[in-house]
LOLUMFI-884131 format. One record per residue (C-alpha): x, y, z; residue in three letters. Coordinates in Angstrom, 1 decimal, padded with zeros to 4 digits. Example, Ala and Ser with C-alpha at 12.3 -4.5 7.8 and 13.67 -1.06 7.14 Angstrom:
REM LOLUMFI-884131
px / py / pz / residuo
012.3 / -004.5 / 007.8 / Ala
013.7 / -001.1 / 007.1 / Ser
END
This chain:
REM LOLUMFI-884131
px / py / pz / residuo
-060.9 / 052.1 / -055.8 / Met
-057.9 / 054.4 / -054.8 / Arg
-060.2 / 056.5 / -052.5 / Ser
-061.6 / 053.4 / -050.9 / Ser
-058.3 / 052.0 / -050.5 / Gly
-057.0 / 055.0 / -048.6 / Arg
-060.1 / 055.3 / -046.4 / Asn
-059.5 / 051.9 / -045.3 / Asn
-056.1 / 052.8 / -044.4 / Arg
-056.9 / 055.8 / -042.6 / Asp
-059.7 / 054.0 / -040.9 / Ser
-057.3 / 051.1 / -039.9 / Gly
-054.5 / 053.5 / -038.7 / Arg
-057.0 / 055.8 / -036.9 / Gly
-058.7 / 052.8 / -035.2 / Asn
-055.2 / 051.5 / -033.9 / Tyr
-054.0 / 054.9 / -032.7 / Arg
-057.6 / 056.0 / -031.2 / Gly
-057.3 / 052.7 / -029.1 / Ala
-054.7 / 054.3 / -027.2 / Gly
-054.0 / 051.2 / -025.5 / Asn
-050.3 / 050.8 / -024.9 / Gln
-050.3 / 047.3 / -024.0 / Arg
-051.9 / 046.2 / -027.3 / Asp
-048.9 / 048.0 / -029.1 / Glu
-046.3 / 046.0 / -027.1 / Lys
-048.1 / 043.0 / -028.0 / Gln
-048.0 / 044.1 / -031.7 / Gln
-044.3 / 044.9 / -031.3 / Arg
-043.4 / 041.3 / -029.7 / Ala
-045.4 / 039.7 / -032.2 / Gly
-043.5 / 040.8 / -035.1 / Arg
-041.2 / 038.1 / -036.6 / Pro
-037.7 / 038.5 / -037.1 / Arg
-036.3 / 038.7 / -040.5 / Pro
-035.0 / 035.0 / -040.3 / Glu
-038.5 / 033.9 / -039.4 / Glu
-040.5 / 035.6 / -041.9 / Arg
-042.2 / 033.4 / -044.2 / Arg
-043.2 / 034.3 / -047.8 / Tyr
-046.3 / 032.9 / -049.8 / Asp
-045.0 / 032.0 / -053.3 / Val
-048.7 / 030.6 / -054.2 / Gly
-051.9 / 032.5 / -054.8 / Gly
-055.4 / 031.9 / -055.5 / Thr
-056.6 / 030.9 / -058.7 / Ser
-058.2 / 033.2 / -061.2 / Gly
-057.1 / 036.6 / -062.9 / Ser
-056.2 / 038.7 / -059.6 / Gly
-053.6 / 036.3 / -058.4 / Gly
-050.7 / 037.4 / -060.6 / Ser
-051.6 / 041.0 / -059.8 / Ser
-051.9 / 040.4 / -056.0 / Asp
-048.4 / 038.7 / -056.1 / Arg
-046.9 / 041.6 / -057.8 / Lys
-048.2 / 043.9 / -055.2 / Asp
-046.6 / 041.4 / -052.5 / Glu
-043.1 / 041.7 / -054.1 / Arg
-043.3 / 045.2 / -054.2 / Arg
-043.8 / 045.5 / -050.5 / Gly
-047.3 / 046.2 / -050.2 / Gly
-050.5 / 043.8 / -049.0 / Gly
-053.2 / 042.7 / -051.3 / Pro
-055.4 / 045.1 / -052.9 / Lys
-058.4 / 046.5 / -051.2 / Ser
-060.8 / 044.7 / -053.5 / Gly
-059.4 / 041.6 / -052.1 / Ala
-061.6 / 039.1 / -050.3 / Pro
-062.1 / 040.2 / -046.9 / Lys
-061.6 / 036.5 / -045.5 / Ser
-057.7 / 037.1 / -046.1 / Gly
-057.7 / 040.6 / -044.7 / Ala
-058.0 / 041.8 / -040.6 / Pro
-061.4 / 042.9 / -039.4 / Lys
-060.4 / 046.3 / -038.2 / Ser
-058.6 / 047.6 / -041.2 / Gly
-057.0 / 047.5 / -044.6 / Gly
-054.4 / 045.1 / -045.7 / Ser
-051.7 / 047.4 / -046.1 / Arg
-052.5 / 048.7 / -042.5 / Gly
-052.2 / 045.3 / -041.0 / Ala
-048.8 / 044.6 / -042.9 / Ala
-047.7 / 048.1 / -041.7 / Ala
-048.7 / 047.2 / -038.2 / Arg
-046.9 / 043.9 / -037.8 / Gly
-047.5 / 041.4 / -040.3 / Gly
-044.6 / 040.1 / -042.5 / Ala
-044.2 / 041.6 / -045.9 / Lys
-046.1 / 039.5 / -048.7 / Gly
-047.1 / 037.2 / -045.7 / Gly
-049.7 / 034.2 / -046.5 / Pro
-053.4 / 036.1 / -047.4 / Arg
-055.6 / 033.2 / -046.3 / Thr
-055.6 / 031.9 / -043.0 / Gly
-052.7 / 033.5 / -041.5 / Ala
-054.3 / 036.5 / -040.4 / Ala
-057.2 / 034.8 / -038.7 / Ser
-054.8 / 032.5 / -036.7 / Lys
-051.7 / 034.3 / -036.2 / Gly
-052.1 / 037.8 / -037.7 / Gly
-052.1 / 041.0 / -036.0 / Pro
-055.8 / 041.1 / -036.1 / Gly
-056.4 / 037.4 / -035.3 / Gly
-057.3 / 035.8 / -032.2 / Lys
-054.1 / 035.2 / -030.6 / Ser
-053.2 / 039.0 / -031.1 / Gly
-050.0 / 038.5 / -033.2 / Gly
-047.9 / 035.9 / -034.7 / Pro
-046.4 / 033.5 / -032.0 / Gln
-042.9 / 033.3 / -032.3 / Arg
-041.3 / 030.1 / -032.9 / Gly
-044.9 / 028.2 / -033.0 / Arg
-046.1 / 026.3 / -035.9 / Gly
-043.1 / 027.3 / -038.1 / Gln
-040.4 / 025.4 / -040.0 / Ala
-037.1 / 024.8 / -038.3 / Pro
-034.5 / 027.7 / -039.2 / Ala
-031.8 / 026.7 / -041.8 / Arg
-029.0 / 026.9 / -039.3 / Pro
-030.5 / 024.2 / -037.6 / Arg
-030.7 / 022.1 / -040.4 / Glu
-027.4 / 022.8 / -041.3 / Tyr
-026.0 / 021.8 / -037.9 / Asp
-027.9 / 018.6 / -038.2 / Ala
-026.2 / 017.9 / -041.6 / Gln
-022.8 / 018.6 / -040.1 / Ile
-023.3 / 016.4 / -037.2 / Glu
-024.5 / 013.5 / -039.2 / Glu
-021.7 / 013.7 / -041.8 / Arg
-019.2 / 013.8 / -038.7 / Asn
-021.1 / 010.9 / -037.2 / Arg
-020.8 / 008.8 / -040.3 / Ala
-017.0 / 010.1 / -040.6 / Arg
-016.0 / 008.7 / -037.2 / His
-018.4 / 005.7 / -037.1 / Ser
-016.2 / 004.1 / -039.8 / Lys
-014.5 / 000.8 / -039.2 / Pro
-010.6 / 001.4 / -038.8 / Gln
-008.9 / 000.2 / -042.0 / Val
-005.6 / -001.7 / -041.1 / Lys
-003.0 / -000.9 / -043.4 / Thr
-000.5 / -003.8 / -044.3 / Pro
002.7 / -003.4 / -042.5 / Lys
005.5 / -001.9 / -044.5 / Thr
008.9 / -003.5 / -045.1 / Phe
011.1 / -003.4 / -042.1 / Gly
008.5 / -002.1 / -039.4 / Glu
009.1 / -004.1 / -036.3 / Gln
006.3 / -005.4 / -033.9 / Glu
006.2 / -004.8 / -030.5 / Gly
007.1 / -002.3 / -028.2 / Glu
010.4 / -001.1 / -026.9 / Arg
011.4 / -002.8 / -023.6 / Leu
012.5 / 000.3 / -021.5 / Gln
008.8 / 001.9 / -022.7 / Lys
007.1 / -001.2 / -021.3 / Val
009.1 / -001.2 / -018.1 / Leu
008.4 / 002.6 / -018.0 / Ala
004.6 / 002.0 / -018.1 / Arg
004.8 / -000.6 / -015.6 / Ala
006.2 / 001.6 / -013.0 / Gly
009.7 / 000.7 / -012.8 / Met
010.9 / 004.4 / -013.1 / Gly
011.8 / 006.6 / -016.0 / Ser
012.8 / 005.1 / -019.5 / Arg
016.4 / 006.4 / -018.7 / Arg
016.6 / 004.2 / -015.4 / Ala
014.7 / 001.5 / -017.2 / Cys
017.7 / 001.5 / -019.7 / Glu
020.0 / 001.3 / -016.9 / Glu
018.1 / -001.9 / -015.6 / Leu
018.8 / -003.4 / -018.8 / Ile
022.4 / -002.6 / -018.9 / Asp
023.1 / -004.1 / -015.8 / Gln
021.4 / -007.4 / -016.9 / Ala
018.7 / -007.3 / -014.2 / Arg
015.7 / -007.6 / -016.9 / Val
014.5 / -011.2 / -018.3 / Glu
012.3 / -011.6 / -021.1 / Val
010.8 / -015.3 / -021.2 / Asn
013.5 / -016.6 / -019.1 / Gly
016.4 / -015.0 / -021.1 / Lys
018.5 / -012.0 / -020.0 / Val
018.4 / -009.1 / -022.0 / Val
021.9 / -007.8 / -022.7 / Met
021.2 / -005.2 / -025.4 / Glu
018.9 / -002.0 / -025.9 / Gln
016.5 / -001.7 / -028.4 / Gly
014.8 / -005.0 / -027.5 / Val
010.9 / -005.2 / -028.7 / Arg
008.4 / -007.2 / -026.5 / Val
004.6 / -007.8 / -026.5 / Asp
003.4 / -006.9 / -023.3 / Pro
000.4 / -009.2 / -023.5 / Glu
002.3 / -012.4 / -024.5 / Lys
006.0 / -012.0 / -023.3 / Asp
006.8 / -012.8 / -019.7 / Glu
008.9 / -009.8 / -018.2 / Ile
010.9 / -009.9 / -014.9 / Lys
013.3 / -007.7 / -013.3 / Val
015.5 / -009.1 / -010.5 / Asp
013.5 / -012.1 / -010.6 / Gly
009.9 / -010.7 / -010.1 / Leu
007.6 / -010.5 / -012.6 / Thr
006.3 / -007.3 / -014.0 / Val
002.6 / -006.7 / -014.3 / Ala
002.7 / -005.1 / -017.7 / Thr
-001.1 / -005.7 / -018.4 / Gln
-003.7 / -003.5 / -017.2 / Ser
-004.1 / -005.1 / -013.7 / Tyr
-004.8 / -003.5 / -010.7 / Leu
-003.6 / -004.6 / -007.0 / Phe
-004.8 / -002.8 / -004.1 / Phe
-004.4 / -003.6 / -000.5 / Ala
-007.1 / -002.4 / 002.2 / Leu
-006.8 / -002.4 / 005.7 / Asn
-010.4 / -003.6 / 006.7 / Lys
-012.2 / -002.3 / 009.9 / Pro
-014.2 / -004.2 / 012.1 / Ala
-018.0 / -004.4 / 011.1 / Gly
-017.2 / -004.3 / 007.4 / Val
-018.4 / -007.2 / 005.4 / Val
-016.1 / -009.1 / 003.2 / Ser
-018.2 / -008.7 / -000.1 / Thr
-018.2 / -006.1 / -002.9 / Met
-021.8 / -005.5 / -002.4 / Glu
-024.4 / -006.2 / 000.5 / Asp
-028.2 / -006.7 / -000.3 / Pro
-028.8 / -005.5 / 003.2 / Asp
-027.1 / -002.3 / 003.0 / Gly
-024.4 / -002.9 / 005.5 / Arg
-021.1 / -001.2 / 004.9 / Gln
-018.8 / -003.8 / 002.5 / Cys
-015.5 / -003.8 / 000.7 / Leu
-017.2 / -002.2 / -002.6 / Gly
-017.4 / 001.2 / -000.4 / Asp
-013.8 / 001.7 / -000.6 / Tyr
-013.1 / 001.0 / -004.1 / Val
-015.8 / 003.2 / -005.9 / Thr
-015.1 / 005.3 / -009.1 / Asn
-012.7 / 002.7 / -010.3 / Arg
-013.0 / 002.0 / -014.0 / Glu
-012.3 / -002.0 / -013.6 / Thr
-014.5 / -004.3 / -011.4 / Arg
-012.3 / -005.7 / -008.6 / Leu
-013.1 / -008.7 / -006.3 / Phe
-011.5 / -009.6 / -003.1 / His
-008.7 / -012.2 / -002.7 / Val
-010.3 / -014.5 / 000.3 / Gly
-012.4 / -013.3 / 003.0 / Arg
-012.3 / -011.7 / 006.6 / Leu
-014.5 / -012.2 / 009.3 / Asp
-017.0 / -009.0 / 009.9 / Thr
-015.3 / -008.6 / 013.1 / Glu
-011.7 / -009.1 / 012.0 / Thr
-009.6 / -006.3 / 011.0 / Glu
-006.3 / -006.2 / 009.0 / Gly
-005.1 / -006.6 / 005.4 / Ile
-007.3 / -007.8 / 002.4 / Ile
-006.4 / -007.8 / -001.2 / Leu
-008.4 / -006.5 / -004.1 / Leu
-007.4 / -007.0 / -007.8 / Thr
-008.9 / -007.7 / -011.2 / Asn
-006.3 / -010.5 / -011.9 / His
-008.3 / -013.6 / -011.6 / Gly
-005.7 / -016.4 / -012.0 / Glu
-003.6 / -014.7 / -009.2 / Leu
-006.6 / -014.2 / -006.7 / Ala
-007.3 / -018.1 / -007.7 / His
-003.7 / -019.4 / -006.9 / Arg
-003.7 / -017.2 / -003.6 / Leu
-006.9 / -018.8 / -002.2 / Thr
-005.9 / -022.1 / -003.6 / His
-004.8 / -024.9 / -000.7 / Pro
-002.1 / -025.9 / -003.2 / Arg
000.1 / -023.2 / -003.2 / Tyr
-000.3 / -022.7 / 000.8 / Gly
000.0 / -018.9 / 000.8 / Val
000.8 / -018.0 / 004.6 / Lys
-001.4 / -015.6 / 006.5 / Lys
-000.2 / -014.0 / 009.8 / Thr
-002.6 / -012.9 / 012.7 / Tyr
-002.3 / -011.0 / 015.9 / Leu
-004.9 / -012.0 / 018.5 / Ala
-005.9 / -010.6 / 021.9 / Ala
-006.6 / -013.4 / 024.4 / Ile
-006.7 / -013.6 / 028.2 / Gln
-004.2 / -015.7 / 030.3 / Gly
-002.2 / -017.1 / 032.0 / Pro
-000.9 / -019.3 / 029.0 / Leu
000.7 / -022.6 / 029.1 / Pro
004.1 / -023.1 / 028.1 / Arg
003.3 / -025.5 / 025.4 / Asp
000.2 / -023.5 / 023.8 / Leu
002.5 / -023.2 / 020.8 / Gly
003.0 / -026.8 / 020.5 / Lys
-000.5 / -027.7 / 020.8 / Gln
-001.3 / -025.4 / 017.9 / Leu
001.2 / -026.6 / 015.7 / Lys
000.8 / -030.1 / 016.4 / Asp
-003.0 / -029.7 / 015.4 / Gly
-006.0 / -028.9 / 017.2 / Ile
-009.3 / -031.2 / 016.6 / Gln
-012.2 / -029.2 / 015.2 / Leu
-015.9 / -030.4 / 013.9 / Glu
-014.2 / -030.2 / 010.2 / Asp
-010.8 / -031.8 / 010.9 / Gly
-007.5 / -031.0 / 012.3 / Tyr
-006.0 / -027.4 / 011.9 / Ala
-002.3 / -026.6 / 012.5 / Arg
-000.6 / -023.5 / 013.0 / Ala
002.7 / -022.9 / 011.1 / Asp
004.2 / -020.5 / 013.6 / His
003.1 / -019.1 / 017.1 / Phe
004.7 / -016.5 / 019.6 / Arg
003.8 / -014.2 / 022.5 / Val
004.1 / -010.7 / 021.1 / Val
003.3 / -008.7 / 024.3 / Glu
002.2 / -009.6 / 027.9 / Asn
000.5 / -007.1 / 030.5 / Thr
-000.8 / -008.8 / 033.5 / Gly
-003.5 / -011.4 / 032.1 / Lys
-003.5 / -009.7 / 028.6 / Asn
-001.8 / -011.4 / 026.0 / Tyr
-001.2 / -010.6 / 022.2 / Leu
-000.1 / -013.5 / 020.4 / Val
000.9 / -013.9 / 016.7 / Glu
-000.3 / -016.9 / 014.7 / Val
000.7 / -017.7 / 011.3 / Ser
-000.9 / -020.7 / 009.1 / Leu
-001.6 / -021.4 / 005.4 / His
-005.0 / -022.6 / 005.7 / Glu
-008.2 / -020.6 / 005.0 / Gly
-011.3 / -022.0 / 006.5 / Arg
-013.9 / -019.8 / 008.2 / Lys
-013.0 / -018.6 / 011.4 / His
-010.1 / -020.7 / 011.5 / Ile
-007.9 / -018.6 / 014.0 / Val
-011.0 / -017.9 / 016.5 / Arg
-012.2 / -021.7 / 016.5 / Arg
-008.5 / -022.8 / 017.2 / Met
-007.9 / -020.7 / 020.3 / Leu
-011.3 / -021.2 / 021.6 / Ala
-010.8 / -024.8 / 021.3 / Glu
-007.5 / -024.8 / 023.2 / Ala
-009.4 / -022.8 / 025.8 / Gly
-008.6 / -019.2 / 025.0 / Phe
-011.3 / -017.0 / 023.4 / Pro
-010.1 / -014.4 / 021.1 / Val
-011.0 / -010.6 / 022.0 / Asp
-009.8 / -009.2 / 019.2 / Lys
-008.3 / -010.3 / 015.8 / Leu
-006.1 / -008.6 / 013.2 / Val
-004.6 / -010.0 / 010.0 / Arg
-001.0 / -008.2 / 009.7 / Thr
-000.1 / -010.1 / 006.4 / Ala
-001.1 / -012.1 / 003.4 / Phe
001.9 / -013.9 / 001.7 / Gly
004.7 / -011.4 / 001.4 / Pro
002.2 / -008.3 / 001.6 / Ile
002.3 / -006.8 / 005.1 / Ser
000.1 / -004.3 / 006.7 / Leu
002.6 / -002.2 / 008.4 / Gly
001.5 / 001.3 / 009.6 / Asp
-001.6 / 001.4 / 006.9 / Gln
-004.1 / 003.1 / 008.9 / Lys
-007.7 / 001.3 / 009.5 / Ser
-009.9 / 002.1 / 006.5 / Gly
-007.0 / 003.0 / 004.1 / Trp
-006.8 / 001.6 / 000.5 / Leu
-003.4 / 001.8 / -001.1 / Arg
-002.2 / 000.5 / -004.6 / Arg
000.4 / -002.1 / -004.3 / Met
003.9 / -001.5 / -005.7 / Thr
005.1 / -003.4 / -008.9 / Asn
007.7 / -005.1 / -006.3 / Thr
004.9 / -006.4 / -003.8 / Glu
003.0 / -007.6 / -007.0 / Val
006.2 / -009.7 / -008.5 / Gly
006.5 / -011.2 / -004.8 / Met
003.1 / -012.0 / -005.0 / Leu
003.2 / -013.9 / -008.5 / Met
006.3 / -015.6 / -007.4 / Arg
004.6 / -017.0 / -004.4 / Glu
002.2 / -018.7 / -006.6 / Val
004.6 / -019.6 / -009.4 / Glu
003.0 / -016.9 / -011.9 / Leu
END
């Protein structure tokens, strides 16, 4: 038996070396599994030969030479196959023909048909534990004796953009801060920014997570946040914002000027409601000569198809020959109201720009620029509509 096994080993070794094919040698080396990928067969075939085969596998050798041929490579002995690339003590039945050195595939395929490595399973368990740990509902512990509710007033004012905490403390010392209609005279007052009304110099402080923007809308931009026809709209200027914004009122597509954007629904509603009569100011380019009583006609009212329209203020800003630049202020918000009034008076508008919306003026803001309104401007808007 020993001689036959040695002959088998020699024949297998001789056949492998005699092939002289470097490509086969590279495939055998590449097919050798890594130590952590090796799988060991702990089972055996039924019968008296199973225990002796397992003993040989534990010692490091392959099955005996007298083992059935179905579990051994075709070209050599089992020990020679294990030495060339098979794992020690590897599966004896079916493995050699599918993934063994003498099989059809030319060697065990690394990573195919094998159980996941232990480190991956361990990482999955860690991830599952962390997920379960962080997904637990937060338990609110009862407040201890003496714990005060709310936040310090100077901290709320600083977060609202009124300055540093030290500067906000000076505002309190100067009796310029009110909470729910009462002037705060001492430091350390705690407030609830979601419920309490806070004012500085009579102007409401926007302490909640509200956003207020002023946009100088160019001509040709549609006054909507989205346009199904693909035209340029207001939403193109407020991308990458965490909160959804909406516009306050409208401007004609060809009209330029200031338009407000915010997520404060009540403020936007009051700014456009006729009850509060927020004034809007426009600059219009028209052709003259103008009669002296044009301003009186506009203030008395111009008859339109949907009723009278009256201007609150009118003046000539600039005159160059027949070209006039006039300023018109009114509190109405009907569609094309300024263009229709001047056209009915006999002076069609060549260009129209809205320069102010209530107390918020356009100033030197360039066309297409979006700016965040200051806290003072927000307070002026809120006072305008009694908020």
